[in-house]
C-alpha positions in Angstrom: 7.7 -8.7 18.9 11.2 -10.2 18.3 14.0 -8.9 16.6 17.2 -10.9 15.9 20.1 -9.7 18.1 23.2 -9.6 15.7 25.9 -10.6 18.3 29.5 -10.6 16.8 29.4 -14.4 16.4 26.5 -14.4 14.0 28.3 -11.8 11.7 30.6 -13.0 8.9 34.3 -13.4 9.6 35.3 -10.6 6.9 32.8 -8.2 9.2 34.6 -9.2 12.3 38.0 -8.7 10.9 37.0 -5.2 9.5 35.4 -4.2 12.9 39.0 -5.6 14.8 41.2 -3.6 12.3 39.1 -0.3 13.0 39.3 -0.9 16.8 43.2 -1.4 16.4 43.5 1.6 14.5 41.3 3.6 16.9 43.1 2.1 19.9 46.5 3.4 18.9 45.0 6.9 17.7 43.5 7.3 21.2 46.9 6.6 22.7 48.7 9.2 20.4 45.6 11.7 21.3 46.6 11.4 24.9 50.2 11.9 24.3 49.3 15.0 22.2 47.4 16.4 25.1 50.1 15.6 27.6 52.6 17.4 25.4 50.2 20.3 24.6 49.0 21.1 28.2 51.5 19.5 31.2 53.9 21.6 32.7 52.6 25.1 32.1 52.1 25.8 35.6 55.9 24.8 36.0 55.0 21.2 37.6 55.6 18.0 35.7 52.1 16.5 35.9 49.1 17.6 33.9 46.9 19.6 36.6 43.9 21.5 36.5 46.0 24.8 36.7 47.5 23.5 33.3 44.1 23.7 31.5 43.3 27.1 33.4 46.4 28.5 31.7 45.7 27.0 28.2 42.0 28.2 28.1 42.1 31.2 30.6 45.6 32.4 30.5 48.2 32.8 33.2 47.7 36.3 35.1 51.3 35.9 36.4 53.0 35.3 33.3 53.3 35.7 29.4 52.8 33.5 26.6 56.1 32.8 25.9 57.0 32.0 29.4 54.0 29.6 29.7 55.1 27.9 26.6 58.6 27.6 27.5 57.7 26.1 30.9 55.3 23.9 29.2 55.4 22.3 25.7 58.3 24.1 24.5 60.6 23.5 27.6 62.6 20.7 25.9 63.6 23.1 23.1 65.9 25.2 24.7 68.8 24.4 27.2 68.0 25.2 30.9 70.5 28.2 31.2 68.9 30.0 28.1 65.6 29.3 29.2 66.6 31.3 32.4 68.0 34.1 30.6 64.6 34.7 28.6 62.6 34.3 32.0 64.7 36.8 33.4 64.4 38.9 30.6 60.3 38.6 30.7 60.4 39.1 34.2 62.2 42.5 33.8 59.3 43.6 31.7 61.0 42.6 28.3 63.1 45.6 27.7 63.4 46.3 24.0 67.0 47.5 24.4 68.0 44.0 25.6 66.5 41.8 22.7 69.1 42.1 20.2 72.0 41.5 22.4 70.6 38.7 24.7 67.3 37.1 23.3 67.5 37.3 19.5 70.7 35.3 19.3 69.0 32.5 21.3 65.7 32.5 19.2 67.6 32.5 16.0 69.6 29.5 17.0 67.0 27.5 18.5 63.5 28.8 17.6 63.0 30.6 14.3 63.6 27.6 12.2 60.0 26.6 13.1 58.4 29.9 14.2 57.9 31.6 11.1 55.1 31.7 8.7 56.7 29.9 5.8 57.5 26.9 8.1 54.4 26.7 10.3 51.8 29.3 10.1 50.2 27.9 13.3 53.2 28.9 15.5 53.8 32.7 16.7 56.5 34.4 14.4 59.7 35.0 16.3 61.8 36.5 13.7 61.8 40.1 14.9 61.3 42.2 18.0 57.7 43.4 17.0 56.6 39.7 16.7 58.1 38.7 19.6 56.4 41.3 21.5 53.1 39.7 20.6 54.2 36.6 23.0 55.7 38.9 25.6 52.3 40.4 26.6 50.1 38.7 29.4 48.9 35.5 28.4 45.3 35.4 28.1 45.0 31.8 27.0 43.2 30.7 23.8 40.9 33.7 22.3 37.5 32.9 21.1 38.4 32.4 17.5 40.8 29.7 18.3 38.5 28.2 20.5 35.6 28.2 17.8 38.2 26.6 15.3 39.2 24.0 17.6 35.7 23.3 19.0 34.0 22.6 15.6 36.8 20.1 14.7 36.8 18.5 18.2 32.9 18.2 17.9 32.8 16.7 14.6 35.8 14.3 14.8 35.0 12.8 18.3 31.3 12.4 17.2 32.5 10.2 14.2 34.9 8.1 16.3 32.5 7.4 19.1 29.7 6.7 16.4 31.8 4.0 14.8 33.1 2.8 18.1 29.3 2.5 19.6 28.0 1.0 16.4 30.5 -1.9 16.8 29.9 -2.1 20.5 26.1 -2.5 19.9 26.9 -6.0 18.8 28.1 -6.9 22.2 25.8 -8.9 24.7 25.8 -6.6 27.9 23.6 -6.8 30.7 21.8 -4.9 32.3 20.7 -3.1 28.9 20.9 0.1 30.8 24.4 0.0 31.4 25.0 -0.5 27.7 23.0 2.5 26.8 24.8 4.5 29.6 28.3 3.7 28.1 27.0 4.5 24.5 25.7 7.9 25.7 28.3 9.3 28.0 31.1 10.1 25.4 28.5 12.2 23.7 27.4 13.9 26.8 31.0 14.3 28.1 32.0 15.9 24.5 29.2 18.5 25.2 30.6 19.1 28.8 34.3 19.2 27.7 33.7 21.9 24.8 31.6 24.0 26.9 34.1 24.2 29.7 36.8 25.5 27.4 34.7 28.7 27.2 33.6 28.7 30.7 36.9 28.4 32.2 37.5 31.9 31.0 34.7 33.0 33.2 35.4 30.8 36.4 38.6 28.6 36.4 37.0 25.7 38.5 35.5 24.7 35.2 38.9 23.2 34.3 37.7 20.4 36.4 34.9 19.9 34.1 37.6 19.5 31.0 39.4 16.6 33.3 36.2 14.8 34.1 34.8 14.9 30.4 38.4 13.5 29.4 38.3 11.0 31.9 34.6 9.7 31.0 35.9 9.5 27.2 38.6 7.2 28.3 36.4 5.0 30.5 33.7 4.9 27.9 36.3 4.1 25.2 38.0 1.5 27.3 34.7 -0.4 28.0 33.4 -0.5 24.5 36.9 -1.4 22.9 37.9 -4.2 25.4 34.1 -5.6 25.4 33.9 -5.6 21.5 37.4 -7.3 21.0 36.9 -9.8 23.7 33.2 -10.8 22.5 34.2 -10.7 18.8 37.0 -13.3 19.2 37.2 -14.8 22.9 33.2 -14.8 24.2 30.5 -17.6 23.8 27.1 -16.5 24.4 24.9 -18.1 27.1 23.2 -21.3 26.1 19.8 -20.2 26.3 20.4 -17.3 23.7 22.4 -19.8 21.3 19.4 -22.0 21.8 17.1 -19.5 20.6 19.6 -18.3 17.9 20.2 -15.0 19.7 16.7 -13.6 19.5 16.0 -11.0 22.2 13.3 -8.5 23.0 13.7 -5.5 20.6 14.0 -3.2 23.7 16.8 -5.1 25.2 19.5 -3.6 22.9 
């Protein structure tokens, strides 16, 4: 039984323009997401590049440091001058004595941190206005707690699924052979999503699962790039093989 293969060239111009605009926005959004991942995780181990240890610290915690130190060595490193960060690091390494807080630490926090680190400004950032509040981030860094992981997980699962469903739907109009390769590209981001999110939790059990987060993220990128580039190219710059044009794009139903 035959079924018309709706390649991009058989779609109306308006639909191709719509698909192209969606791809342009998705491409820009993906770049912004990569920057956000870098800013959130890179440098937590004290090294400039994004490493597996950065992800271990993010999800499982840092047994050798505190949440404040992890943050100041990572995403918050540029928020303080180096000499003031060293003052805080020295205080933390001395077990954060309470009697030194008012004289050494609080003036730094008031000048550089409190404007954002208060519930009225940003409820998602830790409160740094008082010694008692700061004590919560000077404790041992145990990474994301389960409540936070669950909240981030459901947002991640739904949003990534919607993005790749739309991107995949557009990609289904591309002519790709062999057909199994096209199906693998379509399925890869969804399987990678499950592995990625599961590894967030499993990293708390064994730090080696941080590599699953890296591999899952890399597979997102590969699948996204293949679908994006193939769709854009075939939408505007590609000509179907002559035998398909002669048959008006009819292919066996199972060919995809």
